N, CA, C and O atoms as a GROMACS GRO file, in nm:
protein
  224
    1MET      N    1   8.474  12.435  11.258
    1MET     CA    2   8.550  12.443  11.136
    1MET      C    3   8.684  12.510  11.168
    1MET      O    4   8.688  12.616  11.232
    2SER      N    5   8.792  12.448  11.125
    2SER     CA    6   8.923  12.509  11.145
    2SER      C    7   8.981  12.551  11.010
    2SER      O    8   8.941  12.502  10.904
    3GLU      N    9   9.075  12.643  11.017
    3GLU     CA   10   9.134  12.698  10.896
    3GLU      C   11   9.286  12.703  10.912
    3GLU      O   12   9.336  12.734  11.020
    4LYS      N   13   9.358  12.671  10.805
    4LYS     CA   14   9.505  12.672  10.809
    4LYS      C   15   9.557  12.738  10.683
    4LYS      O   16   9.512  12.707  10.572
    5VAL      N   17   9.652  12.829  10.699
    5VAL     CA   18   9.718  12.893  10.586
    5VAL      C   19   9.853  12.826  10.568
    5VAL      O   20   9.934  12.822  10.661
    6ILE      N   21   9.879  12.774  10.448
    6ILE     CA   22  10.003  12.704  10.419
    6ILE      C   23  10.083  12.787  10.320
    6ILE      O   24  10.031  12.832  10.218
    7LYS      N   25  10.210  12.808  10.351
    7LYS     CA   26  10.297  12.889  10.266
    7LYS      C   27  10.379  12.800  10.173
    7LYS      O   28  10.424  12.691  10.211
    8PHE      N   29  10.397  12.849  10.051
    8PHE     CA   30  10.474  12.777   9.950
    8PHE      C   31  10.575  12.872   9.887
    8PHE      O   32  10.552  12.993   9.879
    9GLU      N   33  10.688  12.814   9.843
    9GLU     CA   34  10.788  12.893   9.771
    9GLU      C   35  10.817  12.827   9.637
    9GLU      O   36  10.803  12.705   9.622
   10PHE      N   37  10.858  12.907   9.541
   10PHE     CA   38  10.887  12.861   9.406
   10PHE      C   39  10.989  12.747   9.408
   10PHE      O   40  11.089  12.754   9.479
   11GLU      N   41  10.962  12.642   9.329
   11GLU     CA   42  11.056  12.532   9.315
   11GLU      C   43  11.109  12.523   9.172
   11GLU      O   44  11.230  12.522   9.150
   12LYS      N   45  11.016  12.517   9.072
   12LYS     CA   46  11.063  12.514   8.933
   12LYS      C   47  10.948  12.542   8.836
   12LYS      O   48  10.831  12.524   8.869
   13ASN      N   49  10.986  12.585   8.716
   13ASN     CA   50  10.889  12.606   8.608
   13ASN      C   51  10.876  12.479   8.527
   13ASN      O   52  10.975  12.410   8.503
   14ASN      N   53  10.756  12.449   8.485
   14ASN     CA   54  10.729  12.339   8.392
   14ASN      C   55  10.668  12.401   8.267
   14ASN      O   56  10.658  12.523   8.256
   15LYS      N   57  10.628  12.317   8.172
   15LYS     CA   58  10.576  12.368   8.045
   15LYS      C   59  10.459  12.464   8.064
   15LYS      O   60  10.463  12.577   8.013
   16ASN      N   61  10.355  12.422   8.135
   16ASN     CA   62  10.235  12.505   8.153
   16ASN      C   63  10.202  12.532   8.299
   16ASN      O   64  10.094  12.582   8.330
   17SER      N   65  10.294  12.498   8.389
   17SER     CA   66  10.266  12.516   8.531
   17SER      C   67  10.393  12.552   8.608
   17SER      O   68  10.505  12.544   8.556
   18VAL      N   69  10.372  12.590   8.731
   18VAL     CA   70  10.482  12.623   8.821
   18VAL      C   71  10.469  12.532   8.943
   18VAL      O   72  10.360  12.518   8.998
   19ARG      N   73  10.580  12.471   8.984
   19ARG     CA   74  10.576  12.386   9.103
   19ARG      C   75  10.626  12.466   9.222
   19ARG      O   76  10.730  12.532   9.217
   20TYR      N   77  10.548  12.458   9.330
   20TYR     CA   78  10.583  12.523   9.456
   20TYR      C   79  10.600  12.417   9.563
   20TYR      O   80  10.527  12.318   9.565
   21LYS      N   81  10.698  12.438   9.653
   21LYS     CA   82  10.716  12.344   9.764
   21LYS      C   83  10.672  12.412   9.892
   21LYS      O   84  10.692  12.531   9.912
   22GLU      N   85  10.612  12.333   9.977
   22GLU     CA   86  10.560  12.383  10.104
   22GLU      C   87  10.674  12.423  10.196
   22GLU      O   88  10.779  12.359  10.200
   23VAL      N   89  10.653  12.530  10.270
   23VAL     CA   90  10.745  12.573  10.374
   23VAL      C   91  10.679  12.534  10.506
   23VAL      O   92  10.595  12.609  10.557
   24PRO      N   93  10.716  12.418  10.564
   24PRO     CA   94  10.648  12.372  10.685
   24PRO      C   95  10.683  12.458  10.806
   24PRO      O   96  10.790  12.520  10.813
   25GLU      N   97  10.591  12.460  10.902
   25GLU     CA   98  10.616  12.530  11.027
   25GLU      C   99  10.723  12.452  11.104
   25GLU      O  100  10.740  12.332  11.083
   26ASN      N  101  10.793  12.521  11.192
   26ASN     CA  102  10.901  12.459  11.269
   26ASN      C  103  10.855  12.332  11.341
   26ASN      O  104  10.759  12.335  11.417
   27GLY      N  105  10.925  12.222  11.315
   27GLY     CA  106  10.898  12.096  11.383
   27GLY      C  107  10.775  12.020  11.336
   27GLY      O  108  10.742  11.916  11.392
   28MET      N  109  10.707  12.071  11.234
   28MET     CA  110  10.586  12.005  11.184
   28MET      C  111  10.612  11.945  11.047
   28MET      O  112  10.689  12.001  10.968
   29PRO      N  113  10.548  11.832  11.016
   29PRO     CA  114  10.561  11.774  10.882
   29PRO      C  115  10.479  11.855  10.781
   29PRO      O  116  10.387  11.927  10.822
   30PRO      N  117  10.510  11.845  10.652
   30PRO     CA  118  10.431  11.916  10.551
   30PRO      C  119  10.286  11.867  10.548
   30PRO      O  120  10.259  11.750  10.575
   31VAL      N  121  10.195  11.956  10.517
   31VAL     CA  122  10.053  11.922  10.505
   31VAL      C  123  10.022  11.877  10.362
   31VAL      O  124   9.954  11.777  10.343
   32LEU      N  125  10.072  11.949  10.264
   32LEU     CA  126  10.046  11.919  10.123
   32LEU      C  127  10.169  11.877  10.045
   32LEU      O  128  10.157  11.804   9.947
   33GLY      N  129  10.286  11.921  10.084
   33GLY     CA  130  10.408  11.891  10.008
   33GLY      C  131  10.424  11.989   9.895
   33GLY      O  132  10.430  12.110   9.918
   34SER      N  133  10.432  11.940   9.772
   34SER     CA  134  10.445  12.026   9.654
   34SER      C  135  10.311  12.036   9.583
   34SER      O  136  10.231  11.943   9.584
   35ILE      N  137  10.288  12.153   9.522
   35ILE     CA  138  10.167  12.172   9.442
   35ILE      C  139  10.205  12.234   9.309
   35ILE      O  140  10.308  12.299   9.296
   36TYR      N  141  10.121  12.213   9.210
   36TYR     CA  142  10.138  12.271   9.078
   36TYR      C  143  10.028  12.373   9.055
   36TYR      O  144   9.910  12.346   9.081
   37VAL      N  145  10.067  12.491   9.006
   37VAL     CA  146   9.973  12.598   8.976
   37VAL      C  147   9.994  12.637   8.830
   37VAL      O  148  10.108  12.651   8.786
   38GLN      N  149   9.887  12.654   8.756
   38GLN     CA  150   9.898  12.689   8.615
   38GLN      C  151   9.969  12.823   8.598
   38GLN      O  152   9.947  12.917   8.675
   39THR      N  153  10.055  12.830   8.497
   39THR     CA  154  10.137  12.949   8.473
   39THR      C  155  10.052  13.073   8.450
   39THR      O  156  10.090  13.181   8.494
   40TRP      N  157   9.938  13.060   8.383
   40TRP     CA  158   9.854  13.177   8.356
   40TRP      C  159   9.808  13.243   8.486
   40TRP      O  160   9.781  13.363   8.488
   41PHE      N  161   9.797  13.164   8.594
   41PHE     CA  162   9.753  13.219   8.723
   41PHE      C  163   9.872  13.260   8.809
   41PHE      O  164   9.871  13.368   8.868
   42ALA      N  165   9.973  13.174   8.817
   42ALA     CA  166  10.088  13.199   8.905
   42ALA      C  167  10.175  13.313   8.856
   42ALA      O  168  10.231  13.387   8.937
   43GLY      N  169  10.187  13.328   8.725
   43GLY     CA  170  10.273  13.432   8.672
   43GLY      C  171  10.416  13.414   8.720
   43GLY      O  172  10.472  13.305   8.712
   44ALA      N  173  10.476  13.522   8.772
   44ALA     CA  174  10.614  13.518   8.819
   44ALA      C  175  10.622  13.515   8.973
   44ALA      O  176  10.726  13.547   9.030
   45SER      N  177  10.514  13.477   9.038
   45SER     CA  178  10.511  13.477   9.185
   45SER      C  179  10.610  13.376   9.242
   45SER      O  180  10.611  13.260   9.201
   46LYS      N  181  10.692  13.420   9.334
   46LYS     CA  182  10.790  13.332   9.398
   46LYS      C  183  10.735  13.272   9.527
   46LYS      O  184  10.787  13.170   9.574
   47ASN      N  185  10.632  13.332   9.585
   47ASN     CA  186  10.571  13.282   9.708
   47ASN      C  187  10.420  13.289   9.695
   47ASN      O  188  10.365  13.388   9.645
   48ILE      N  189  10.352  13.184   9.741
   48ILE     CA  190  10.206  13.183   9.743
   48ILE      C  191  10.158  13.127   9.876
   48ILE      O  192  10.235  13.067   9.950
   49GLU      N  193  10.032  13.148   9.905
   49GLU     CA  194   9.968  13.093  10.025
   49GLU      C  195   9.839  13.022   9.983
   49GLU      O  196   9.767  13.070   9.895
   50VAL      N  197   9.812  12.909  10.047
   50VAL     CA  198   9.689  12.834  10.023
   50VAL      C  199   9.618  12.821  10.157
   50VAL      O  200   9.681  12.787  10.257
   51THR      N  201   9.488  12.849  10.160
   51THR     CA  202   9.408  12.835  10.282
   51THR      C  203   9.323  12.709  10.272
   51THR      O  204   9.252  12.689  10.173
   52ILE      N  205   9.329  12.625  10.375
   52ILE     CA  206   9.248  12.503  10.381
   52ILE      C  207   9.152  12.516  10.497
   52ILE      O  208   9.191  12.553  10.608
   53LYS      N  209   9.025  12.484  10.473
   53LYS     CA  210   8.924  12.484  10.577
   53LYS      C  211   8.867  12.345  10.592
   53LYS      O  212   8.828  12.283  10.493
   54THR      N  213   8.862  12.294  10.714
   54THR     CA  214   8.796  12.165  10.738
   54THR      C  215   8.649  12.193  10.767
   54THR      O  216   8.616  12.295  10.827
   55LYS      N  217   8.562  12.102  10.724
   55LYS     CA  218   8.418  12.125  10.734
   55LYS      C  219   8.348  12.015  10.811
   55LYS      O  220   8.245  11.964  10.766
   56ASP      N  221   8.399  11.977  10.924
   56ASP     CA  222   8.335  11.871  11.004
   56ASP      C  223   8.244  11.927  11.109
   56ASP      O  224   8.183  11.852  11.185
   0.00000   0.00000   0.00000
């Protein structure tokens, strides 16, 4: 099982969510691109991290 931490930075506010864009590692393509997080959870956070684990 491998694990990857992906960093995101604030892109824009929407009605009930916040859009974050991925900050790719140098020379690597994005893994997820942009994600939407509900405002009640994201609050005013300008940076978030998402951890992905593969289960093969």
